[in-house]
One Martini backbone bead per residue (centre of mass of N, CA, C, O) as a GRO file, in nm:
protein
  310
    1MET     BB    1  -0.388  16.238  12.661
    2PRO     BB    2  -0.636  16.154  12.467
    3ASP     BB    3  -1.005  16.086  12.534
    4THR     BB    4  -1.126  16.119  12.266
    5ALA     BB    5  -1.290  16.037  12.005
    6PRO     BB    6  -1.222  16.067  11.675
    7SER     BB    7  -1.525  16.145  11.592
    8ASP     BB    8  -1.504  16.421  11.785
    9VAL     BB    9  -1.276  16.508  11.579
   10THR     BB   10  -1.156  16.781  11.389
   11PRO     BB   11  -0.929  16.800  11.167
   12PRO     BB   12  -0.709  16.978  11.026
   13ARG     BB   13  -0.693  17.065  10.702
   14ALA     BB   14  -0.383  17.091  10.672
   15LEU     BB   15  -0.320  16.804  10.779
   16VAL     BB   16  -0.479  16.641  10.575
   17GLN     BB   17  -0.324  16.744  10.327
   18ALA     BB   18  -0.044  16.650  10.419
   19LEU     BB   19  -0.112  16.346  10.440
   20ARG     BB   20  -0.204  16.305  10.151
   21HIS     BB   21   0.067  16.385  10.024
   22ALA     BB   22   0.254  16.183  10.182
   23LEU     BB   23   0.091  15.913  10.085
   24ARG     BB   24   0.102  15.893   9.776
   25PRO     BB   25   0.369  15.725   9.724
   26LEU     BB   26   0.268  15.479   9.891
   27VAL     BB   27   0.020  15.413   9.724
   28LYS     BB   28   0.173  15.366   9.463
   29LEU     BB   29   0.344  15.133   9.570
   30MET     BB   30   0.112  14.945   9.655
   31LEU     BB   31  -0.021  14.920   9.375
   32SER     BB   32   0.240  14.806   9.232
   33ARG     BB   33   0.215  14.547   9.454
   34GLY     BB   34  -0.101  14.465   9.491
   35MET     BB   35  -0.221  14.658   9.713
   36THR     BB   36  -0.512  14.689   9.856
   37PHE     BB   37  -0.743  14.844  10.047
   38THR     BB   38  -0.818  14.599  10.216
   39PHE     BB   39  -0.534  14.543  10.320
   40VAL     BB   40  -0.461  14.832  10.428
   41SER     BB   41  -0.695  14.865  10.630
   42GLU     BB   42  -0.594  14.635  10.814
   43LEU     BB   43  -0.320  14.759  10.871
   44LEU     BB   44  -0.427  15.025  10.998
   45LYS     BB   45  -0.592  14.901  11.222
   46SER     BB   46  -0.352  14.768  11.365
   47LEU     BB   47  -0.190  15.037  11.405
   48PHE     BB   48  -0.394  15.191  11.577
   49VAL     BB   49  -0.388  14.988  11.807
   50GLU     BB   50  -0.087  14.993  11.871
   51VAL     BB   51  -0.055  15.299  11.934
   52ALA     BB   52  -0.276  15.321  12.150
   53ASP     BB   53  -0.143  15.109  12.337
   54ARG     BB   54   0.175  15.225  12.352
   55ASP     BB   55   0.139  15.571  12.333
   56PHE     BB   56  -0.153  15.604  12.531
   57ARG     BB   57  -0.074  15.590  12.825
   58LEU     BB   58  -0.165  15.582  13.172
   59ASP     BB   59   0.083  15.571  13.385
   60GLY     BB   60   0.188  15.304  13.222
   61LYS     BB   61  -0.076  15.161  13.164
   62LEU     BB   62  -0.262  14.919  13.047
   63PRO     BB   63  -0.498  14.931  12.826
   64THR     BB   64  -0.802  14.888  12.745
   65ASP     BB   65  -1.009  14.801  12.498
   66SER     BB   66  -1.192  15.048  12.531
   67ARG     BB   67  -0.976  15.266  12.507
   68VAL     BB   68  -0.865  15.184  12.232
   69SER     BB   69  -1.137  15.220  12.089
   70LEU     BB   70  -1.172  15.521  12.151
   71LEU     BB   71  -0.906  15.621  12.011
   72SER     BB   72  -0.928  15.451  11.723
   73GLY     BB   73  -1.231  15.341  11.628
   74VAL     BB   74  -1.220  15.046  11.705
   75HIS     BB   75  -1.364  14.775  11.767
   76ARG     BB   76  -1.343  14.590  12.051
   77LYS     BB   77  -1.323  14.307  11.918
   78GLU     BB   78  -1.093  14.389  11.727
   79VAL     BB   79  -0.891  14.472  11.940
   80SER     BB   80  -0.852  14.195  12.069
   81ARG     BB   81  -0.753  14.049  11.815
   82LEU     BB   82  -0.511  14.244  11.745
   83ARG     BB   83  -0.352  14.222  12.012
   84HIS     BB   84  -0.288  13.921  11.984
   85ALA     BB   85  -0.134  13.947  11.714
   86LEU     BB   86   0.086  14.142  11.819
   87ASP     BB   87   0.203  13.951  12.044
   88ALA     BB   88   0.294  13.728  11.818
   89GLY     BB   89   0.458  13.949  11.692
   90GLU     BB   90   0.781  14.043  11.516
   91GLU     BB   91   1.022  14.257  11.445
   92THR     BB   92   1.278  14.235  11.193
   93THR     BB   93   1.613  14.220  11.096
   94PRO     BB   94   1.791  14.168  10.848
   95ALA     BB   95   2.090  14.013  10.842
   96ALA     BB   96   2.228  14.186  10.619
   97VAL     BB   97   2.182  14.453  10.776
   98SER     BB   98   2.301  14.409  11.055
   99LEU     BB   99   2.590  14.335  10.958
  100GLY     BB  100   2.639  14.542  10.726
  101SER     BB  101   2.637  14.809  10.888
  102GLN     BB  102   2.890  14.739  11.053
  103VAL     BB  103   3.093  14.690  10.826
  104VAL     BB  104   3.061  14.965  10.681
  105GLY     BB  105   3.135  15.140  10.921
  106GLN     BB  106   3.430  15.044  10.919
  107TRP     BB  107   3.501  15.102  10.615
  108MET     BB  108   3.440  15.427  10.648
  109SER     BB  109   3.642  15.481  10.932
  110GLU     BB  110   3.871  15.258  10.947
  111ALA     BB  111   4.164  15.144  11.007
  112PRO     BB  112   4.276  15.022  10.686
  113PHE     BB  113   3.990  15.099  10.507
  114VAL     BB  114   4.109  15.385  10.460
  115ASP     BB  115   4.222  15.656  10.321
  116ASP     BB  116   4.360  15.969  10.333
  117ALA     BB  117   4.056  16.085  10.254
  118GLY     BB  118   3.839  15.875  10.396
  119LYS     BB  119   3.801  15.647  10.192
  120PRO     BB  120   3.710  15.359  10.073
  121ARG     BB  121   3.880  15.083  10.010
  122PRO     BB  122   4.002  14.859   9.821
  123LEU     BB  123   3.982  14.504   9.876
  124ALA     BB  124   4.109  14.233   9.951
  125ARG     BB  125   3.975  13.925   9.998
  126PHE     BB  126   4.237  13.822  10.147
  127ALA     BB  127   4.465  13.800  10.404
  128SER     BB  128   4.697  13.678  10.221
  129GLU     BB  129   4.693  13.961  10.047
  130GLY     BB  130   4.601  14.215  10.273
  131ALA     BB  131   4.553  14.143  10.547
  132GLU     BB  132   4.400  14.392  10.717
  133ALA     BB  133   4.338  14.499  10.407
  134SER     BB  134   4.067  14.308  10.409
  135PHE     BB  135   3.768  14.155  10.382
  136GLU     BB  136   3.818  13.932  10.586
  137ALA     BB  137   3.908  14.124  10.820
  138LEU     BB  138   3.656  14.299  10.830
  139VAL     BB  139   3.449  14.080  10.910
  140ALA     BB  140   3.609  13.973  11.162
  141ARG     BB  141   3.581  14.235  11.331
  142VAL     BB  142   3.264  14.179  11.372
  143ASN     BB  143   3.250  13.852  11.269
  144ARG     BB  144   3.380  13.517  11.325
  145ASP     BB  145   3.111  13.325  11.251
  146ILE     BB  146   3.135  13.435  10.956
  147ARG     BB  147   3.171  13.404  10.627
  148PRO     BB  148   3.296  13.618  10.393
  149ARG     BB  149   3.174  13.479  10.140
  150VAL     BB  150   2.879  13.513  10.219
  151VAL     BB  151   2.881  13.821  10.225
  152LEU     BB  152   2.983  13.871   9.938
  153ASP     BB  153   2.759  13.728   9.778
  154GLU     BB  154   2.528  13.902   9.892
  155TRP     BB  155   2.640  14.185   9.806
  156ILE     BB  156   2.643  14.131   9.507
  157ARG     BB  157   2.338  14.078   9.486
  158LEU     BB  158   2.263  14.374   9.619
  159GLY     BB  159   2.488  14.599   9.518
  160VAL     BB  160   2.719  14.691   9.729
  161VAL     BB  161   2.932  14.533   9.557
  162HIS     BB  162   3.245  14.493   9.369
  163ILE     BB  163   3.462  14.360   9.122
  164ASP     BB  164   3.753  14.436   9.005
  165ASP     BB  165   4.026  14.395   8.788
  166ALA     BB  166   4.202  14.329   9.071
  167ALA     BB  167   4.012  14.157   9.267
  168ARG     BB  168   3.859  14.372   9.428
  169VAL     BB  169   3.672  14.506   9.688
  170CYS     BB  170   3.395  14.733   9.622
  171LEU     BB  171   3.227  15.006   9.716
  172ASN     BB  172   2.945  15.153   9.576
  173VAL     BB  173   2.879  15.297   9.846
  174GLY     BB  174   2.902  15.508  10.144
  175ALA     BB  175   2.649  15.327  10.219
  176PHE     BB  176   2.413  15.097  10.346
  177VAL     BB  177   2.236  15.052  10.035
  178PRO     BB  178   2.056  14.857   9.873
  179THR     BB  179   1.978  14.784   9.512
  180LYS     BB  180   1.887  14.502   9.614
  181GLY     BB  181   1.645  14.347   9.761
  182LEU     BB  182   1.347  14.360   9.910
  183GLU     BB  183   1.398  14.323  10.212
  184GLU     BB  184   1.624  14.536  10.247
  185MET     BB  185   1.484  14.784  10.115
  186SER     BB  186   1.233  14.777  10.299
  187PHE     BB  187   1.372  14.836  10.560
  188TYR     BB  188   1.473  15.126  10.477
  189LEU     BB  189   1.204  15.243  10.419
  190GLY     BB  190   1.094  15.218  10.710
  191HIS     BB  191   1.322  15.351  10.870
  192ASN     BB  192   1.350  15.631  10.726
  193LEU     BB  193   1.051  15.721  10.721
  194HIS     BB  194   0.996  15.698  11.019
  195ASP     BB  195   1.211  15.905  11.127
  196HIS     BB  196   1.118  16.143  10.961
  197ALA     BB  197   0.822  16.144  11.059
  198ALA     BB  198   0.887  16.160  11.363
  199ALA     BB  199   1.026  16.436  11.354
  200ALA     BB  200   0.789  16.597  11.230
  201ALA     BB  201   0.576  16.522  11.446
  202HIS     BB  202   0.729  16.635  11.685
  203ASN     BB  203   0.736  16.931  11.583
  204LEU     BB  204   0.420  16.964  11.551
  205SER     BB  205   0.367  16.926  11.870
  206GLY     BB  206   0.561  17.148  12.022
  207ALA     BB  207   0.822  17.080  12.117
  208GLN     BB  208   1.092  17.211  12.279
  209ARG     BB  209   1.291  16.999  12.111
  210PRO     BB  210   1.363  17.007  11.806
  211PHE     BB  211   1.428  16.860  11.519
  212MET     BB  212   1.610  16.827  11.256
  213GLU     BB  213   1.426  16.969  10.957
  214ARG     BB  214   1.538  17.015  10.631
  215SER     BB  215   1.499  17.213  10.321
  216VAL     BB  216   1.545  17.249   9.964
  217HIS     BB  217   1.326  17.428   9.726
  218TYR     BB  218   1.262  17.417   9.369
  219ASP     BB  219   1.139  17.572   9.074
  220GLY     BB  220   1.186  17.604   8.727
  221LEU     BB  221   1.394  17.394   8.635
  222SER     BB  222   1.622  17.240   8.469
  223GLU     BB  223   1.747  16.937   8.397
  224GLU     BB  224   2.044  17.019   8.425
  225ALA     BB  225   2.026  17.156   8.702
  226VAL     BB  226   1.925  16.908   8.858
  227ALA     BB  227   2.168  16.728   8.798
  228ARG     BB  228   2.377  16.911   8.942
  229LEU     BB  229   2.234  16.909   9.220
  230ALA     BB  230   2.249  16.605   9.260
  231ASP     BB  231   2.557  16.586   9.265
  232GLN     BB  232   2.602  16.781   9.500
  233SER     BB  233   2.427  16.629   9.706
  234GLN     BB  234   2.585  16.367   9.701
  235THR     BB  235   2.855  16.478   9.799
  236LEU     BB  236   2.764  16.631  10.060
  237GLY     BB  237   2.599  16.403  10.189
  238MET     BB  238   2.832  16.196  10.216
  239GLN     BB  239   3.012  16.370  10.393
  240ALA     BB  240   2.814  16.384  10.630
  241LEU     BB  241   2.777  16.080  10.681
  242VAL     BB  242   3.073  16.009  10.734
  243ALA     BB  243   3.120  16.203  10.973
  244VAL     BB  244   2.896  16.093  11.161
  245ASN     BB  245   2.985  15.798  11.159
  246LYS     BB  246   3.264  15.847  11.287
  247SER     BB  247   3.160  15.967  11.554
  248ALA     BB  248   2.967  15.736  11.640
  249LEU     BB  249   3.177  15.509  11.650
  250ALA     BB  250   3.352  15.638  11.873
  251MET     BB  251   3.121  15.665  12.088
  252ALA     BB  252   3.039  15.358  12.101
  253LYS     BB  253   3.316  15.274  12.245
  254ARG     BB  254   3.212  15.468  12.482
  255LYS     BB  255   3.112  15.322  12.766
  256SER     BB  256   2.858  15.398  13.004
  257ALA     BB  257   2.782  15.338  13.312
  258GLY     BB  258   2.428  15.355  13.354
  259ALA     BB  259   2.351  15.462  13.091
  260SER     BB  260   2.139  15.557  12.875
  261ARG     BB  261   1.984  15.438  12.577
  262GLN     BB  262   2.020  15.537  12.234
  263ARG     BB  263   1.898  15.633  11.921
  264MET     BB  264   1.993  15.725  11.576
  265THR     BB  265   1.929  15.953  11.291
  266PHE     BB  266   2.100  16.035  10.981
  267GLY     BB  267   1.982  16.208  10.684
  268VAL     BB  268   1.953  16.197  10.321
  269TYR     BB  269   1.798  16.366  10.030
  270PHE     BB  270   1.669  16.335   9.685
  271TYR     BB  271   1.428  16.517   9.473
  272ALA     BB  272   1.254  16.481   9.150
  273GLN     BB  273   1.017  16.647   8.917
  274ASP     BB  274   0.777  16.709   8.725
  275MET     BB  275   0.550  16.976   8.717
  276GLU     BB  276   0.302  16.791   8.612
  277ALA     BB  277   0.294  16.662   8.863
  278PRO     BB  278   0.157  16.591   9.145
  279MET     BB  279   0.096  16.764   9.427
  280ALA     BB  280  -0.048  16.845   9.698
  281ALA     BB  281  -0.339  16.935   9.601
  282ALA     BB  282  -0.625  16.872   9.473
  283PRO     BB  283  -0.821  16.999   9.254
  284THR     BB  284  -1.089  17.150   9.201
  285ARG     BB  285  -1.358  17.151   9.002
  286ALA     BB  286  -1.335  17.451   8.924
  287ALA     BB  287  -1.036  17.447   8.848
  288ARG     BB  288  -1.065  17.235   8.621
  289ALA     BB  289  -1.269  17.404   8.448
  290ALA     BB  290  -1.095  17.690   8.534
  291PRO     BB  291  -0.808  17.771   8.459
  292SER     BB  292  -0.546  17.945   8.518
  293PRO     BB  293  -0.353  18.158   8.326
  294THR     BB  294  -0.090  18.091   8.536
  295SER     BB  295  -0.059  17.769   8.577
  296LYS     BB  296   0.205  17.736   8.358
  297ARG     BB  297   0.394  17.906   8.507
  298LEU     BB  298   0.717  17.947   8.577
  299THR     BB  299   0.916  17.921   8.862
  300ALA     BB  300   1.208  18.074   9.065
  301LYS     BB  301   1.201  17.952   9.375
  302GLY     BB  302   1.342  17.959   9.710
  303THR     BB  303   1.366  17.759  10.016
  304VAL     BB  304   1.441  17.777  10.379
  305PRO     BB  305   1.302  17.642  10.609
  306ARG     BB  306   1.232  17.611  10.908
  307ARG     BB  307   1.053  17.445  11.111
  308GLY     BB  308   0.968  17.140  10.967
  309GLY     BB  309   1.022  17.199  10.674
  310LYS     BB  310   0.989  17.178  10.286
   0.00000   0.00000   0.00000
């Protein structure tokens, strides 16, 4: 682990530009939610202390405030205050997410909740109507201590399910991602972006066994072409998610005594924007004053990057 203070290290320019580009959408989100630089700087200060404390230990020993200060660049008195605050706090998973992910995992993979094509069935609300192929039976399979009506009302609020004309409960998407509810959607924002960033950072560190992290990106496409590619990505991405979910659910049932436990994430995403929107690096003052004659020319090239690329 590094022992030099951050002020003594000049970070690579390419890395700084990459971080600036990656943080732009998050800064936009924070500003839209009224989060000022003063608030975020305190958040970052706390995070620098936390990571230096927990991820940069020598021989597994708890680092001193002085070492954390050296690594993070945060004043030692502030380190002490922030470490006490971190010890008192604890990250939690919203109850709707914890239970919901398990229930949807069953709904997407297990009989009798899937049809012959492996897709989630519309379910009768009550066991008296649908027996085992009911929403009531589905929730009871995961947790018998919670009323299915409570889960149903919350999921309708979050946009996870809807009731069709036959009074059946239908899953709106093939994976549990709420379309409403700030707490639940914020949880998945943090979870998914964290694991994606962790995989990319791991690969950039030159680790021997890189994580899969690939993307296909094109520019110069028409709006119609992007819409068609979005539909194709949705279809293929959901097929991949359902397949991996089915395998993971089966493996989770086979518990090995004494084996170490790990968690995993497999995800897909699609994004598009107008080419006039800001891209990687902000233009220099000279470039803004004298734009290139070809700066507005559309290109149509695509790449499938190798390791860790996008």
